[in-house]
DRENDREN-137506 format. One record per residue: x, y, z of N, C-alpha, C, O in turn; residue number from 1; residue in three letters. Coordinates in steps of 0.001 Angstrom, whole numbers. Layout:
<atoms>
+---------+---------+---------+---------+---------+---------+---------+---------+---------+---------+---------+---------+-----+-----+
!     nxx !     nyy !     nzz !    caxx !    cayy !    cazz !     cxx !     cyy !     czz !     oxx !     oyy !     ozz !   i !  aa !
+---------+---------+---------+---------+---------+---------+---------+---------+---------+---------+---------+---------+-----+-----+
!       X !       Y !       Z !       X !       Y !       Z !       X !       Y !       Z !       X !       Y !       Z ! NUM ! ala !
...
+---------+---------+---------+---------+---------+---------+---------+---------+---------+---------+---------+---------+-----+-----+
</atoms>
This chain:
<atoms>
+---------+---------+---------+---------+---------+---------+---------+---------+---------+---------+---------+---------+-----+-----+
!     nxx !     nyy !     nzz !    caxx !    cayy !    cazz !     cxx !     cyy !     czz !     oxx !     oyy !     ozz !   i !  aa !
+---------+---------+---------+---------+---------+---------+---------+---------+---------+---------+---------+---------+-----+-----+
!   56257 !    2534 !  -48301 !   57446 !    1993 !  -47698 !   58042 !    3056 !  -46778 !   58153 !    4229 !  -47135 !   1 ! unk !
!   58419 !    2607 !  -45590 !   58985 !    3516 !  -44594 !   60449 !    3779 !  -44886 !   61148 !    2938 !  -45452 !   2 ! unk !
!   60892 !    4940 !  -44497 !   62280 !    5332 !  -44714 !   62849 !    5767 !  -43365 !   62191 !    6450 !  -42581 !   3 ! unk !
!   64102 !    5346 !  -43118 !   64737 !    5663 !  -41849 !   66141 !    6153 !  -42105 !   66887 !    5515 !  -42848 !   4 ! unk !
!   66515 !    7249 !  -41522 !   67867 !    7785 !  -41638 !   68396 !    8056 !  -40240 !   67671 !    8495 !  -39348 !   5 ! unk !
!   69658 !    7785 !  -40083 !   70293 !    8069 !  -38798 !   71738 !    8475 !  -39037 !   72321 !    8166 !  -40077 !   6 ! unk !
!   72298 !    9160 !  -38077 !   73707 !    9553 !  -38151 !   74406 !    9039 !  -36908 !   73920 !    9198 !  -35788 !   7 ! unk !
!   75544 !    8427 !  -37126 !   76356 !    7978 !  -36007 !   77184 !    9156 !  -35501 !   77613 !    9999 !  -36290 !   8 ! unk !
!   77408 !    9217 !  -34193 !   78268 !   10286 !  -33670 !   79672 !   10176 !  -34272 !   80177 !    9075 !  -34493 !   9 ! unk !
!   80281 !   11303 !  -34528 !   81595 !   11352 !  -35157 !   82648 !   10628 !  -34324 !   83517 !    9957 !  -34881 !  10 ! unk !
!   82583 !   10752 !  -32999 !   83578 !   10078 !  -32157 !   83457 !    8553 !  -32237 !   84467 !    7860 !  -32115 !  11 ! unk !
!   82263 !    8018 !  -32435 !   82087 !    6592 !  -32607 !   82684 !    6117 !  -33931 !   83315 !    5062 !  -33990 !  12 ! unk !
!   82485 !    6885 !  -34971 !   83061 !    6559 !  -36276 !   84582 !    6598 !  -36197 !   85253 !    5734 !  -36763 !  13 ! unk !
!   85131 !    7587 !  -35504 !   86583 !    7672 !  -35343 !   87127 !    6493 !  -34531 !   88211 !    5986 !  -34817 !  14 ! unk !
!   86366 !    6059 !  -33513 !   86787 !    4896 !  -32724 !   86840 !    3641 !  -33586 !   87784 !    2857 !  -33489 !  15 ! unk !
!   85823 !    3448 !  -34432 !   85814 !    2305 !  -35339 !   86994 !    2369 !  -36303 !   87617 !    1347 !  -36593 !  16 ! unk !
!   87298 !    3540 !  -36789 !   88408 !    3713 !  -37717 !   89752 !    3376 !  -37042 !   90576 !    2659 !  -37611 !  17 ! unk !
!   89960 !    3904 !  -35819 !   91196 !    3599 !  -35074 !   91308 !    2107 !  -34790 !   92389 !    1528 !  -34900 !  18 ! unk !
!   90186 !    1483 !  -34424 !   90190 !      51 !  -34158 !   90532 !    -729 !  -35417 !   91311 !   -1680 !  -35367 !  19 ! unk !
!   89958 !    -334 !  -36541 !   90239 !   -1007 !  -37813 !   91713 !    -888 !  -38192 !   92306 !   -1850 !  -38680 !  20 ! unk !
!   92301 !     269 !  -37974 !   93697 !     482 !  -38341 !   94666 !    -260 !  -37416 !   95785 !    -573 !  -37822 !  21 ! unk !
!   94250 !    -543 !  -36186 !   95160 !   -1137 !  -35195 !   94808 !   -2567 !  -34804 !   95412 !   -3119 !  -33884 !  22 ! unk !
!   93853 !   -3168 !  -35478 !   93432 !   -4522 !  -35123 !   94578 !   -5516 !  -35212 !   94742 !   -6340 !  -34312 !  23 ! unk !
!   95367 !   -5464 !  -36261 !   96455 !   -6422 !  -36439 !   97483 !   -6300 !  -35311 !   97982 !   -7313 !  -34821 !  24 ! unk !
!   97797 !   -5092 !  -34903 !   98755 !   -4897 !  -33812 !   98183 !   -5409 !  -32489 !   98891 !   -6060 !  -31721 !  25 ! unk !
!   96919 !   -5122 !  -32223 !   96300 !   -5587 !  -30980 !   96267 !   -7114 !  -30943 !   96589 !   -7722 !  -29923 !  26 ! unk !
!   95879 !   -7728 !  -32058 !   95824 !   -9190 !  -32096 !   97224 !   -9803 !  -31991 !   97397 !  -10857 !  -31379 !  27 ! unk !
!   98210 !   -9151 !  -32579 !   99588 !   -9612 !  -32436 !  100046 !   -9550 !  -30993 !  100709 !  -10465 !  -30504 !  28 ! unk !
!   99689 !   -8461 !  -30305 !  100031 !   -8340 !  -28883 !   99323 !   -9415 !  -28062 !   99878 !   -9933 !  -27092 !  29 ! unk !
!   98093 !   -9747 !  -28457 !   97346 !  -10789 !  -27754 !   98016 !  -12157 !  -27924 !   98191 !  -12883 !  -26946 !  30 ! unk !
!   98389 !  -12509 !  -29153 !   99026 !  -13811 !  -29359 !  100390 !  -13866 !  -28668 !  100796 !  -14912 !  -28160 !  31 ! unk !
!  101087 !  -12737 !  -28655 !  102394 !  -12696 !  -27985 !  102222 !  -12884 !  -26481 !  103022 !  -13577 !  -25852 !  32 ! unk !
!  101191 !  -12276 !  -25897 !  100940 !  -12423 !  -24457 !  100612 !  -13876 !  -24122 !  101101 !  -14406 !  -23124 !  33 ! unk !
!   99786 !  -14525 !  -24948 !   99473 !  -15934 !  -24729 !  100694 !  -16811 !  -24872 !  100908 !  -17725 !  -24075 !  34 ! unk !
!  101500 !  -16537 !  -25890 !  102724 !  -17321 !  -26105 !  103714 !  -17109 !  -24962 !  104436 !  -18036 !  -24596 !  35 ! unk !
!  103758 !  -15918 !  -24402 !  104649 !  -15634 !  -23273 !  104266 !  -16476 !  -22061 !  105137 !  -16978 !  -21351 !  36 ! unk !
!  102956 !  -16633 !  -21823 !  102494 !  -17474 !  -20716 !  102942 !  -18917 !  -20938 !  103436 !  -19564 !  -20015 !  37 ! unk !
!  102769 !  -19421 !  -22162 !  103181 !  -20793 !  -22484 !  104692 !  -20934 !  -22323 !  105164 !  -21924 !  -21763 !  38 ! unk !
!  105451 !  -19959 !  -22805 !  106909 !  -20014 !  -22682 !  107322 !  -20070 !  -21204 !  108193 !  -20855 !  -20832 !  39 ! unk !
!  106705 !  -19249 !  -20380 !  107043 !  -19251 !  -18956 !  106716 !  -20589 !  -18308 !  107488 !  -21086 !  -17488 !  40 ! unk !
!  105571 !  -21179 !  -18670 !  105192 !  -22477 !  -18107 !  106151 !  -23572 !  -18565 !  106513 !  -24446 !  -17777 !  41 ! unk !
!  106560 !  -23533 !  -19817 !  107500 !  -24540 !  -20322 !  108840 !  -24405 !  -19614 !  109456 !  -25408 !  -19256 !  42 ! unk !
!  109296 !  -23172 !  -19408 !  110582 !  -22969 !  -18720 !  110553 !  -23510 !  -17291 !  111572 !  -23976 !  -16782 !  43 ! unk !
!  109401 !  -23449 !  -16653 !  109285 !  -23968 !  -15294 !  109332 !  -25488 !  -15287 !  109948 !  -26089 !  -14407 !  44 ! unk !
!  108680 !  -26114 !  -16269 !  108522 !  -27571 !  -16262 !  109590 !  -28343 !  -17032 !  109788 !  -29530 !  -16770 !  45 ! unk !
!  110281 !  -27705 !  -17970 !  111230 !  -28466 !  -18791 !  112555 !  -28667 !  -18043 !  112840 !  -27954 !  -17080 !  46 ! unk !
!  113354 !  -29629 !  -18481 !  114654 !  -29884 !  -17844 !  115563 !  -28646 !  -17910 !  115464 !  -27835 !  -18830 !  47 ! unk !
!  116427 !  -28526 !  -16935 !  117310 !  -27355 !  -16837 !  118127 !  -27115 !  -18099 !  118375 !  -25968 !  -18473 !  48 ! unk !
!  118545 !  -28191 !  -18757 !  119401 !  -28067 !  -19932 !  118671 !  -27362 !  -21091 !  119316 !  -26844 !  -22003 !  49 ! unk !
!  117339 !  -27342 !  -21057 !  116565 !  -26731 !  -22149 !  115967 !  -25371 !  -21794 !  115411 !  -24708 !  -22669 !  50 ! unk !
!  116064 !  -24945 !  -20556 !  115390 !  -23710 !  -20125 !  115782 !  -22479 !  -20950 !  114924 !  -21662 !  -21284 !  51 ! unk !
!  117057 !  -22344 !  -21278 !  117486 !  -21162 !  -22044 !  117339 !  -21364 !  -23550 !  117727 !  -20490 !  -24326 !  52 ! unk !
!  116789 !  -22489 !  -23974 !  116600 !  -22768 !  -25405 !  115175 !  -22476 !  -25863 !  114893 !  -22544 !  -27060 !  53 ! unk !
!  114264 !  -22150 !  -24935 !  112862 !  -21874 !  -25276 !  112752 !  -20422 !  -25733 !  113094 !  -19503 !  -24989 !  54 ! unk !
!  112276 !  -20222 !  -26955 !  112220 !  -18882 !  -27562 !  110809 !  -18576 !  -28058 !  109974 !  -19468 !  -28203 !  55 ! unk !
!  110568 !  -17291 !  -28312 !  109330 !  -16830 !  -28955 !  109666 !  -16335 !  -30354 !  110666 !  -15647 !  -30558 !  56 ! unk !
!  108824 !  -16690 !  -31309 !  109039 !  -16187 !  -32668 !  108514 !  -14759 !  -32757 !  107843 !  -14274 !  -31846 !  57 ! unk !
!  108824 !  -14104 !  -33846 !  108197 !  -12818 !  -34108 !  106733 !  -13094 !  -34432 !  106392 !  -14180 !  -34900 !  58 ! unk !
!  105886 !  -12132 !  -34188 !  104479 !  -12274 !  -34538 !  104362 !  -12148 !  -36044 !  104939 !  -11244 !  -36649 !  59 ! unk !
!  103615 !  -13055 !  -36640 !  103533 !  -13079 !  -38103 !  102122 !  -13429 !  -38552 !  101312 !  -13932 !  -37773 !  60 ! unk !
!  101847 !  -13155 !  -39810 !  100559 !  -13477 !  -40416 !  100743 !  -14686 !  -41323 !  101651 !  -14716 !  -42154 !  61 ! unk !
!   99872 !  -15687 !  -41159 !   99973 !  -16886 !  -41988 !   99369 !  -16624 !  -43357 !   98289 !  -16043 !  -43453 !  62 ! unk !
!  100049 !  -17045 !  -44419 !   99544 !  -16776 !  -45767 !   98303 !  -17594 !  -46123 !   97493 !  -17158 !  -46941 !  63 ! unk !
!   98146 !  -18770 !  -45521 !   97030 !  -19638 !  -45907 !   95680 !  -19116 !  -45429 !   94706 !  -19138 !  -46181 !  64 ! unk !
!   95615 !  -18647 !  -44181 !   94321 !  -18206 !  -43663 !   94324 !  -16779 !  -43107 !   93293 !  -16301 !  -42634 !  65 ! unk !
!   95462 !  -16101 !  -43159 !   95533 !  -14725 !  -42680 !   95542 !  -14610 !  -41163 !   95360 !  -13518 !  -40624 !  66 ! unk !
!   95754 !  -15737 !  -40462 !   95789 !  -15710 !  -39009 !   97031 !  -15008 !  -38490 !   98041 !  -14915 !  -39187 !  67 ! unk !
!   96949 !  -14518 !  -37272 !   98075 !  -13829 !  -36645 !   98602 !  -14748 !  -35548 !   97849 !  -15144 !  -34658 !  68 ! unk !
!   99895 !  -15093 !  -35604 !  100463 !  -16117 !  -34725 !  101781 !  -15680 !  -34102 !  102500 !  -14833 !  -34633 !  69 ! unk !
!  102070 !  -16286 !  -32962 !  103373 !  -16199 !  -32322 !  103702 !  -17601 !  -31837 !  102914 !  -18196 !  -31103 !  70 ! unk !
!  104840 !  -18138 !  -32228 !  105213 !  -19506 !  -31864 !  106146 !  -19531 !  -30666 !  106921 !  -18603 !  -30436 !  71 ! unk !
!  106052 !  -20616 !  -29909 !  107015 !  -20939 !  -28868 !  107808 !  -22116 !  -29412 !  107214 !  -23108 !  -29836 !  72 ! unk !
!  109135 !  -22034 !  -29411 !  109947 !  -23090 !  -30007 !  111269 !  -23241 !  -29268 !  111675 !  -22375 !  -28492 !  73 ! unk !
!  111930 !  -24368 !  -29531 !  113257 !  -24617 !  -28981 !  114278 !  -24279 !  -30054 !  114102 !  -24627 !  -31221 !  74 ! unk !
!  115346 !  -23599 !  -29654 !  116348 !  -23155 !  -30611 !  117744 !  -23508 !  -30111 !  118016 !  -23512 !  -28911 !  75 ! unk !
!  118605 !  -23799 !  -31052 !  120005 !  -24013 !  -30712 !  120357 !  -25465 !  -30459 !  119598 !  -26378 !  -30787 !  76 ! unk !
!  121527 !  -25655 !  -29868 !  122079 !  -26979 !  -29623 !  122468 !  -27111 !  -28161 !  122797 !  -26125 !  -27501 !  77 ! unk !
!  122428 !  -28323 !  -27669 !  122884 !  -28623 !  -26316 !  124245 !  -29293 !  -26462 !  124346 !  -30336 !  -27107 !  78 ! unk !
!  125284 !  -28720 !  -25882 !  126634 !  -29284 !  -26042 !  126729 !  -30705 !  -25502 !  125963 !  -31095 !  -24620 !  79 ! unk !
!  127666 !  -31472 !  -26034 !  127827 !  -32859 !  -25629 !  128389 !  -33016 !  -24228 !  128469 !  -34140 !  -23734 !  80 ! unk !
!  128770 !  -31961 !  -23585 !  129225 !  -32076 !  -22203 !  128062 !  -32445 !  -21287 !  128257 !  -32808 !  -20127 !  81 ! unk !
!  126853 !  -32344 !  -21827 !  125650 !  -32713 !  -21086 !  125687 !  -34209 !  -20750 !  126181 !  -34997 !  -21556 !  82 ! unk !
!  125185 !  -34614 !  -19595 !  125222 !  -36040 !  -19223 !  124417 !  -36945 !  -20160 !  124606 !  -38161 !  -20144 !  83 ! unk !
!  123540 !  -36384 !  -20960 !  122741 !  -37189 !  -21883 !  123524 !  -37585 !  -23134 !  122962 !  -38211 !  -24032 !  84 ! unk !
!  124767 !  -37245 !  -23210 !  125598 !  -37507 !  -24387 !  125583 !  -38975 !  -24789 !  125624 !  -39295 !  -25977 !  85 ! unk !
!  125526 !  -39864 !  -23811 !  125629 !  -41291 !  -24124 !  124462 !  -41800 !  -24962 !  124539 !  -42900 !  -25509 !  86 ! unk !
!  123380 !  -41023 !  -25076 !  122223 !  -41466 !  -25843 !  122289 !  -41071 !  -27315 !  121371 !  -41378 !  -28076 !  87 ! unk !
!  123348 !  -40402 !  -27721 !  123410 !  -39890 !  -29085 !  124643 !  -40398 !  -29807 !  125698 !  -40610 !  -29211 !  88 ! unk !
!  124480 !  -40585 !  -31092 !  125571 !  -41083 !  -31917 !  125668 !  -40228 !  -33167 !  124693 !  -39604 !  -33586 !  89 ! unk !
!  126840 !  -40205 !  -33752 !  126998 !  -39448 !  -34997 !  126721 !  -40313 !  -36213 !  126846 !  -39849 !  -37347 !  90 ! unk !
!  126345 !  -41565 !  -35989 !  126014 !  -42465 !  -37097 !  124554 !  -42884 !  -36945 !  124169 !  -43488 !  -35944 !  91 ! unk !
!  123752 !  -42554 !  -37951 !  122338 !  -42919 !  -37954 !  122045 !  -43661 !  -39241 !  122262 !  -43134 !  -40333 !  92 ! unk !
!  121552 !  -44886 !  -39114 !  121218 !  -45733 !  -40269 !  122373 !  -45807 !  -41267 !  122165 !  -45742 !  -42479 !  93 ! unk !
!  123574 !  -45942 !  -40752 !  124741 !  -46109 !  -41608 !  125326 !  -44824 !  -42159 !  126359 !  -44869 !  -42826 !  94 ! unk !
!  124703 !  -43673 !  -41906 !  125204 !  -42386 !  -42417 !  125769 !  -41568 !  -41268 !  125162 !  -41460 !  -40202 !  95 ! unk !
!  126917 !  -41007 !  -41499 !  127553 !  -40162 !  -40495 !  127082 !  -38715 !  -40690 !  127019 !  -38223 !  -41817 !  96 ! unk !
!  126755 !  -38049 !  -39598 !  126369 !  -36645 !  -39678 !  127224 !  -35818 !  -38731 !  127815 !  -36335 !  -37782 !  97 ! unk !
!  127276 !  -34524 !  -39014 !  128110 !  -33620 !  -38220 !  127389 !  -33290 !  -36921 !  126320 !  -32679 !  -36945 !  98 ! unk !
!  127946 !  -33676 !  -35817 !  127343 !  -33366 !  -34529 !  128282 !  -32527 !  -33672 !  128215 !  -32564 !  -32443 !  99 ! unk !
!  129148 !  -31781 !  -34322 !  130134 !  -30992 !  -33578 !  129470 !  -29881 !  -32758 !  130046 !  -29415 !  -31775 ! 100 ! unk !
!  128271 !  -29456 !  -33150 !  127576 !  -28410 !  -32401 !  126894 !  -28961 !  -31160 !  126631 !  -28222 !  -30212 ! 101 ! unk !
!  126610 !  -30247 !  -31164 !  125893 !  -30866 !  -30055 !  124583 !  -31458 !  -30540 !  124422 !  -31767 !  -31721 ! 102 ! unk !
!  123657 !  -31611 !  -29620 !  122355 !  -32189 !  -29925 !  121364 !  -31050 !  -30163 !  121302 !  -30118 !  -29362 ! 103 ! unk !
!  120589 !  -31106 !  -31245 !  119577 !  -30063 !  -31452 !  118603 !  -30013 !  -30268 !  118118 !  -31049 !  -29813 ! 104 ! unk !
!  118328 !  -28826 !  -29784 !  117448 !  -28661 !  -28619 !  116051 !  -29208 !  -28894 !  115413 !  -29753 !  -27993 ! 105 ! unk !
!  115572 !  -29067 !  -30126 !  114251 !  -29582 !  -30472 !  114214 !  -31098 !  -30314 !  113251 !  -31645 !  -29776 ! 106 ! unk !
!  115264 !  -31780 !  -30784 !  115341 !  -33230 !  -30662 !  115351 !  -33648 !  -29195 !  114665 !  -34592 !  -28805 ! 107 ! unk !
!  116121 !  -32950 !  -28399 !  116216 !  -33283 !  -26985 !  114881 !  -33035 !  -26275 !  114503 !  -33798 !  -25387 ! 108 ! unk !
!  114171 !  -31981 !  -26659 !  112858 !  -31694 !  -26068 !  111872 !  -32814 !  -26377 !  111100 !  -33220 !  -25508 ! 109 ! unk !
!  111893 !  -33315 !  -27615 !  111010 !  -34420 !  -27992 !  111411 !  -35689 !  -27244 !  110552 !  -36458 !  -26813 ! 110 ! unk !
!  112710 !  -35905 !  -27093 !  113196 !  -37074 !  -26367 !  112726 !  -37037 !  -24914 !  112273 !  -38052 !  -24384 ! 111 ! unk !
!  112828 !  -35888 !  -24274 !  112343 !  -35764 !  -22899 !  110835 !  -35960 !  -22835 !  110334 !  -36583 !  -21899 ! 112 ! unk !
!  110115 !  -35445 !  -23802 !  108650 !  -35513 !  -23794 !  108130 !  -36940 !  -23974 !  107235 !  -37370 !  -23247 ! 113 ! unk !
!  108687 !  -37674 !  -24941 !  108149 !  -38983 !  -25298 !  109024 !  -40160 !  -24882 !  108574 !  -41304 !  -24957 ! 114 ! unk !
!  110247 !  -39919 !  -24449 !  111128 !  -40995 !  -24050 !  111695 !  -41737 !  -25250 !  111537 !  -41314 !  -26396 ! 115 ! unk !
!  112356 !  -42844 !  -24967 !  112975 !  -43636 !  -26018 !  112785 !  -45109 !  -25685 !  113067 !  -45537 !  -24566 ! 116 ! unk !
!  112315 !  -45874 !  -26639 !  111991 !  -47268 !  -26355 !  113219 !  -48169 !  -26330 !  113211 !  -49183 !  -25631 ! 117 ! unk !
!  114270 !  -47834 !  -27067 !  115425 !  -48728 !  -27149 !  116576 !  -48296 !  -26247 !  117701 !  -48767 !  -26418 ! 118 ! unk !
!  116320 !  -47429 !  -25315 !  117352 !  -46998 !  -24370 !  116684 !  -46702 !  -23036 !  115490 !  -46404 !  -23003 ! 119 ! unk !
!  117406 !  -46775 !  -21965 !  116803 !  -46490 !  -20659 !  116594 !  -44986 !  -20472 !  117260 !  -44359 !  -19647 ! 120 ! unk !
!  115688 !  -44425 !  -21224 !  115421 !  -42985 !  -21169 !  113910 !  -42812 !  -21109 !  113273 !  -42652 !  -22150 ! 121 ! unk !
!  113321 !  -42840 !  -19915 !  111863 !  -42775 !  -19804 !  111309 !  -41411 !  -20210 !  112016 !  -40404 !  -20180 ! 122 ! unk !
!  110040 !  -41402 !  -20586 !  109441 !  -40128 !  -20957 !  109244 !  -39276 !  -19706 !  108941 !  -39778 !  -18623 ! 123 ! unk !
!  109426 !  -37989 !  -19891 !  109256 !  -37000 !  -18819 !  108438 !  -35848 !  -19383 !  108993 !  -34791 !  -19683 ! 124 ! unk !
!  107144 !  -36028 !  -19532 !  106315 !  -35007 !  -20194 !  106384 !  -33656 !  -19492 !  106198 !  -33562 !  -18279 ! 125 ! unk !
!  106645 !  -32639 !  -20253 !  106660 !  -31282 !  -19705 !  105957 !  -30305 !  -20635 !  105364 !  -29332 !  -20169 ! 126 ! unk !
!  106011 !  -30546 !  -21942 !  105428 !  -29593 !  -22893 !  103906 !  -29608 !  -22851 !  103274 !  -28561 !  -22710 ! 127 ! unk !
!  103320 !  -30793 !  -22972 !  101863 !  -30877 !  -22995 !  101258 !  -30469 !  -21665 !  100211 !  -29823 !  -21626 ! 128 ! unk !
!  101912 !  -30843 !  -20574 !  101390 !  -30457 !  -19260 !  101601 !  -28968 !  -18985 !  100874 !  -28379 !  -18185 ! 129 ! unk !
!  102584 !  -28360 !  -19637 !  102822 !  -26923 !  -19440 !  101669 !  -26104 !  -20007 !  101290 !  -25081 !  -19437 ! 130 ! unk !
!  101120 !  -26549 !  -21114 !   99994 !  -25826 !  -21706 !   98759 !  -26063 !  -20857 !   98033 !  -25119 !  -20545 ! 131 ! unk !
!   98512 !  -27306 !  -20481 !   97464 !  -27695 !  -19536 !   96220 !  -26833 !  -19571 !   95423 !  -26907 !  -20507 ! 132 ! unk !
!   96062 !  -26025 !  -18558 !   94889 !  -25162 !  -18436 !   95040 !  -23947 !  -19336 !   96043 !  -23235 !  -19278 ! 133 ! unk !
!   94052 !  -23724 !  -20152 !   94111 !  -22606 !  -21085 !   93615 !  -21301 !  -20466 !   93675 !  -20252 !  -21108 ! 134 ! unk !
!   93127 !  -21352 !  -19231 !   92564 !  -20151 !  -18626 !   93610 !  -19050 !  -18431 !   93303 !  -17872 !  -18616 ! 135 ! unk !
!   94841 !  -19419 !  -18059 !   95892 !  -18407 !  -17877 !   96264 !  -17767 !  -19210 !   96537 !  -16568 !  -19277 ! 136 ! unk !
!   96275 !  -18572 !  -20268 !   96588 !  -18049 !  -21602 !   95489 !  -17090 !  -22046 !   95772 !  -15993 !  -22528 ! 137 ! unk !
!   94232 !  -17507 !  -21881 !   93108 !  -16646 !  -22255 !   93120 !  -15350 !  -21461 !   92864 !  -14280 !  -22014 ! 138 ! unk !
!   93420 !  -15438 !  -20155 !   93461 !  -14250 !  -19310 !   94532 !  -13267 !  -19784 !   94285 !  -12063 !  -19842 ! 139 ! unk !
!   95709 !  -13771 !  -20120 !   96787 !  -12902 !  -20610 !   96394 !  -12249 !  -21934 !   96695 !  -11079 !  -22168 ! 140 ! unk !
!   95723 !  -13007 !  -22797 !   95301 !  -12452 !  -24089 !   94221 !  -11392 !  -23901 !   94234 !  -10372 !  -24590 ! 141 ! unk !
!   93288 !  -11618 !  -22981 !   92244 !  -10618 !  -22722 !   92826 !   -9344 !  -22111 !   92375 !   -8240 !  -22416 ! 142 ! unk !
!   93833 !   -9504 !  -21242 !   94490 !   -8321 !  -20668 !   95201 !   -7519 !  -21751 !   95163 !   -6289 !  -21736 ! 143 ! unk !
!   95851 !   -8205 !  -22692 !   96509 !   -7502 !  -23799 !   95475 !   -6806 !  -24684 !   95723 !   -5709 !  -25185 ! 144 ! unk !
!   94334 !   -7432 !  -24874 !   93268 !   -6817 !  -25665 !   92756 !   -5550 !  -24977 !   92578 !   -4517 !  -25622 ! 145 ! unk !
!   92522 !   -5632 !  -23676 !   92058 !   -4467 !  -22924 !   93081 !   -3329 !  -22989 !   92716 !   -2165 !  -23147 ! 146 ! unk !
!   94358 !   -3677 !  -22866 !   95419 !   -2668 !  -22942 !   95414 !   -1991 !  -24315 !   95568 !    -773 !  -24413 ! 147 ! unk !
!   95239 !   -2782 !  -25365 !   95167 !   -2215 !  -26715 !   93991 !   -1277 !  -26884 !   94110 !    -229 !  -27520 ! 148 ! unk !
!   92854 !   -1651 !  -26315 !   91676 !    -785 !  -26414 !   91865 !     500 !  -25615 !   91425 !    1570 !  -26035 ! 149 ! unk !
!   92528 !     386 !  -24450 !   92788 !    1587 !  -23654 !   93688 !    2563 !  -24404 !   93468 !    3774 !  -24376 ! 150 ! unk !
!   94702 !    2025 !  -25074 !   95600 !    2882 !  -25845 !   94842 !    3608 !  -26947 !   95129 !    4766 !  -27250 ! 151 ! unk !
!   93871 !    2920 !  -27545 !   93068 !    3535 !  -28605 !   91981 !    4444 !  -28055 !   91337 !    5168 !  -28814 ! 152 ! unk !
!   91767 !    4413 !  -26737 !   90742 !    5254 !  -26148 !   89333 !    4699 !  -26333 !   88360 !    5452 !  -26360 ! 153 ! unk !
!   89231 !    3381 !  -26460 !   87937 !    2747 !  -26647 !   87513 !    2154 !  -25310 !   88247 !    1367 !  -24712 ! 154 ! unk !
!   86336 !    2530 !  -24849 !   85815 !    2020 !  -23588 !   85116 !     689 !  -23831 !   84384 !     528 !  -24807 ! 155 ! unk !
!   85354 !    -271 !  -22922 !   84708 !   -1586 !  -23061 !   83451 !   -1667 !  -22218 !   82760 !   -2684 !  -22255 ! 156 ! unk !
!   83140 !    -657 !  -21482 !   81934 !    -679 !  -20634 !   80764 !     -53 !  -21341 !   79670 !      16 !  -20782 ! 157 ! unk !
+---------+---------+---------+---------+---------+---------+---------+---------+---------+---------+---------+---------+-----+-----+
</atoms>
């Protein structure tokens, strides 16, 4: 039986070690870069009343599969001074709810996206079309990956 022994260069082993220690941060930066592209596209396409309500979550690890994620979401309320006020009521199915803060931005985003069948409020899709082409998202994530590797001193060539 043949026997083979080899030694890896020390700098290669150190590069693997640095990459292993920083993988979570690099992947977090990648998901954040992709989410930033989506957030920018949504801000361009969504109605003016929602532009300042689009937020990015902190980068987090999911407990179910260990994935690293960054969410784009709508946060806050839109005050009733908005012209869309006539479409909302404080009584739903016979129950009164507190609407003193205004309309939840998430609800309004869904209303704009899908419209409403029982009111003259046509759908105005902006969220799904904002994601549209994934090439810009992939490009931003690859650039963040390259930046992470450069910081670690790892050559991709």
